[in-house]
N, C-alpha and C positions, 0 to 999 in steps of 0.2 A: 296377839294373834295366833290362831294354833298353824299346827303345820302343815294339814290341810288349806289351809288359807290360805297360806303365803303361798302354795302348789295350783293355785288356780290360776290357769291362764288366763294372760290378757284377753279382754272381751274383742271381738270381729273387728266392730267401731273404732276402738283405741287402737287396736293395730293397724288398721287402715290409715288412720288420722297419725301415728308414728311414721309410716311409711312415706304418705304424700307431705306431711312436714317436713321431711327432713331432707327428702327432696325439694320441696321449694326452698329451706336455708341453704342447701350447695347451689342450687341454682345462683340463688344472691349472693352468694361468698364469691363463683365464677363469673357474674356479669360483672360485678365491683370490681374486679379484679381485672378482667380482662376486655370490658366494654369499652372503655378509650383505646384500645389498640387497632390501628390500623388496620390488620392483617387478623383482627378476631374474626373464626370461623371463614380461615379463607379454603375450607377445604367443602365447607359445605354450600359455596357459591358453587363449586363443581358439581355435585351431585343435583344443585337445582337448575345449572347451564345444560346435564345429558338430560334433565326430564324435559326440561325447553326444546331441547332440540330434535328430542323424538314426538313434539306434541306438534312440532312445526314445522316436521320433516327433515329439517339439515342431516347432515353427515355427521354420526354423531364422533367418528376419530378424527375430523377435521377441524372441531370446535376448538376456541382456545376462549376461556374464558377472563375476562378484564376483574379486576385490573393487573390481576400479578400476571397473566399470560398463562396458567396453568390448561392442560390438554387434559381429557377423561380419558382413565385410565383402565375403567375396572370394564367386567361382562357387559355385552346387552342387556341382561339380566337386572341387571341392576339398576340402569337408566328408567327401564320399565317399573320398577320399585320407586323410583325417585320423581314420577310424573302426581304425586299429589305435594309436594313440595313445592314444587311450580307455580302453583294454583293459591300459594300461602303469602299472604304480607310478609317484605320482606323482615318487621320489625318483630313481628307475632311470632314468626317463625325462628330466628334467633333464639328468643325464651322458650320458647316450646321444644325444638331441640337440647338445648341447654338441659333442660330438666329432664326430655326423654335419656340424655345422658348418663346423667344422674342415680335416676329410675336402675339405666340396665347396670350401672355399677351396685346399686346394693340387690340385686339379681345375681350377681357374676358371685357376692359376695354371699347372698344363701345357699348358693350349691357349694359351691365352696366348703360351708358350714357344716351342710347336711349331709356332706361325702365323707368329713373324716371327724363328725361333732356327733355325739348321743345327745339324747333328749329332747322334749318337745318340738314340733317343726315352730311354734310361734312363738318360742324364745328365737329361735334362729334366726327368723324376721324381722322382729325387735332387735337382734344383737345387730343385723347386717344395715339396717335400716342405721344406724347409729355410729357403726364402725365408718360407712360409706364417707361422713364427712371427715371422717380421718384420709380417708384413701385417697380424697382428693387431690390431695397434695402430694403424692405418689409420684415423679417423673412423668411416666407415660401417659397415667390416668388426669393429669397435668393439661399434656399434649393433645391427648383426645379431646377434652373439654375446650382449651383453647382453639384448636383449629376447624372443632364440629365433624370428627372421623367416625367411622362406626365400627370400631374395630372390638366394643364392648358388645355389643351385638351379636361379633363373631364368636368371641369368648363364653357366651352367654348358650348360645345354639350349641356347639360345640359341647358343653359340661352339659345339658340340656340331654343329651344322645348318653354320656356315660353315666348319668344318673339319673331322672326322670323316666327314662326313656332304654334303662340296661337290661329291663326284662321285659320290654315292648318286644315285638314283629316292626313297629315304626322302630324302634332305634337306628341311627345314619342317616335320618331324614334333616336333622340338625346340622350334619358336615353339608349332606348335599346342599343343602339350600346356601349354606356359609362359603363353600366353594364354589357358588352360582352368582357371587355378591362381589367376593375375592379370593385369588387364586391360591393363596397363603395356607387355608386349611385344609388343603390335600394331603398335605402330610399326613393326616389325622386317616386318611385312606391307606393309607400301605399300613398305620401300624395297627387297625383291624383287618386285613389280610395276613399279615406276619402272626399277627397273634391266633390267626385262625375262628375269627369272629365273621365268618364268609356272606352270613347272612346280612349280619348290617350292612356291613362292605357293596353288597347287593344293591341294598334297598339306598345306600349312598349316592351311588353311579345312578342309579335308575332315576331317583328325585334330579341330580343333576343334567342327566341326559335332558330327563319334561323342562325342566328349563332352557335348555340349548334349542329344544324343539319349537316351545314356546317365542322365544327370541328370533327365530328363524324364521316363525311362522309371518309374527309383527315386525321385524326391522333384517329381512334379508339380508340387505345389503351390508348392513354393519357389521351383522352377525359374521358372515363369510369374510368381509373383513378382520374381523377381528380374531375368529380363529386361524386365519388364513397366514398369520402372521402377527399384526401387531400386540397379541398379549406376550411376543418372548423377546420385545423390545424394550429393555430394562432402561434405555438413555431418556423412555417420555417421562418417567420418573423420578430421576435423581438424579445426582452430581456422587458421584462416584466418593468422592474425601468427603464430601460433605460431615459436619459436627454432628447431625443429628439423623445420619446414613449410621446406626450402629447394626450393619450386619459384619460379617466376614468379610466381606469383597472390601468394606470401606475400611477394615482393619490392617487387611495388606495392600490399598494404597496408600495408606497414611506410612507404613511400617517403608515400603519401600519406595516412598516420597516419588510413586509414580503412579496413573492410573492402567499402564501399558501393564497389567498383570494377569489378565482374563486366567491364563495359561497355569500359573500358580495357583488362583482361586478355584477354579476350578478342579482343581486335581487334592487341595484343601477339604474340599466342598464334603468330595466323595467318602474323603477317608473319616470324618467327623461323623457325616452324615450315615456312614458303617456301623462308624462304632458308638453312636447316641441311638442308635432304633434297635442293635444289639442289647445294649443296656436297657431299652425300652423292655423287652421283649423279656427279659431278665426278670424285671421287679414286674412284671405283671405274672409270670410267673408263681411269685412269690406271696399274690394276692395282692400288691399293693398296685392297685391300675391305678389308684390316681398319681403315683410317681411315674409311672408310665407313660400317662397321659402328657406329664410336665415335661419330660424328657423330652416327647414327642413334640410338644410346642416347641423346647429350646432348640431343636435339629431344625424343624421350620424357620425359627429366625435366625437362625445363626449362616446357614448356609442358606437363602433368600440370595440373588441376586442384590434386593434393594429391605431392607429394615429400615423403615423410619424408628424414631423412638416411640411415637406414638401405638403403634405396632409391637409393644413390647407389654400392653398392658394383662399380659399373663405372669406379672410378675404378683398382681391380684390374688387370685388362689395361690402363688407359690407363697407368698406370704405367710395365707392359711394353713397352707398344709405343714409349712415350718412349723408353727406356733406349735399345729396338733403336736407336733415330732418333741418337742422342748420338754427337758426331764430336771433341767438345773438352772440355779442361777446362771452357772456362765453359758449354760444355753440364750438363757434369755438376756442376754447382754449379749451376746453373740448377734441375736436375729433384731437388736437394736440398732447394732453398728450397720448391718442390712439394708433396713429402713431407710437408715439415715443416710447410708451412700447413693439408695432410689430417691429419694426425696430430694437430696441437694445437687444431684443431674449433673455429675463432676466436668463431664464431654460438652456441657453448654458454657462455662463459663475457661474452660482451658485448652479449647478449641479456636482458633482465630475464625470468625466470620466468616471473612473472604478465603474461597473454597483453597486460591494458588496458595496460599499461604500455611491452610492445613497440610499441603503437602514437605511442610518443609520443617516441621514438628521434626528435632534434637532428641528433646530431654525424656528419658524412658521411662520417666514419673507422667510428664503429661500424656503419652501414648497410652500408657495405661488409664489414666482419663476420660481420652478420645476414645476408647473402647471398652468403656465400666461393664455396659449391659450384656454385649457377650459374653467377657470376659467372666463376670458375675455366674452365666449361663452352666460355663464350662467349667469353672469353680465344683457349683452344687450338682455336675454331674459326674464330677471324679470323688463329692464327697460319694454320692448313692454309690458308685462302682464298690468303692472301697468299703463301704459299710455293707453291702450286698455280697462280698467278696468275702469279710472276715465273719459273716452271721450262718456258715452254714451252709448246704448244698440245700435245694428248693426239699419241701417236707414233702412233698407227693405230684401227683400229676399237674400241669398247668389249671389254676385256678378261675373262675370267668369273676365279670367285675361284681359285685356284691357288697350296695353300701351296709348293710347290715353286717356283714364280716369286717368289713374295715373299721367301723366302727369301734370294734373288738381288739383292736391289733395296740 
């Protein structure tokens, strides 16, 4: 076979079949593993309940979804998006929702690969489809597929802004939509402003405000109630010391053996947010926008009052970026250790299920396991800061996001 034939790209039909086939296989795995669990896709029930509340005219933020008694905690625009879910039969919806979740994982992998890796686009698509079958077993991805969460969609929207739309006037739309579904991606608006990308920041704000106005027109009472105070009520969404609560607030509560730590958490959160965003801007100035985005994501997850395990699906692009930076066998060994630690979910088995017992952890190693994801984020940020500090001053003025330039680094 000639070299020309070896480099011939996959036909489009084969590529589509590969993508859909891997998504179908991943869906089958997820259903096989989770289908018998009584709490499978428990958060999907909240989304369906939100859509039903809108169509039936029920107060959205008085909704209590059986059988777990969960409340609707998302912006009212999200409830409008969830209306179609309430029109699909439960059995078919569970399968379709899982299938879409695996597809979104492929999209996140594709966008991450395209940002840091050269080569033909079809090669990235094929690689993303296959790698997704392995990435499904990372703790945050497993949790997302088990609960039926939307975090992979949020990551895909943000990555699309910084990759596909980075040279477009539409850059910022993805972030604006992500914030309209969940508030946590709002940290990327701060990143845009700090890196002086004012037009994308304005686009993000305009997109978000458009969703608020739409919600106000369709759901005036619920919209006023949400933005009147519901959105800051963290107690609606989590038990602070819960083992899957992987934010700084949870870390402080478990270490201090108390949930009465708001002042300490707030002070530490401000310090870490400032340090993290300074580092993110420094990385952007060196033309390493992908690391700046990753550090910004880590800042949002660590300082947020609530960061469930499934919020941490940013580990997927993070592992792709790390893999692209590895150059030695020792580096690959370290990368493998990080992958294993994320897949093993130490907080899931080291921390007691009983929230009261989670406040009584005395063993230091158990404390490390209990807070593994935020500790990992801090370790990565420190490594990037050291690398940034020893690699010399920036070579010139601030560099814009440019995926072609980044691929040469």
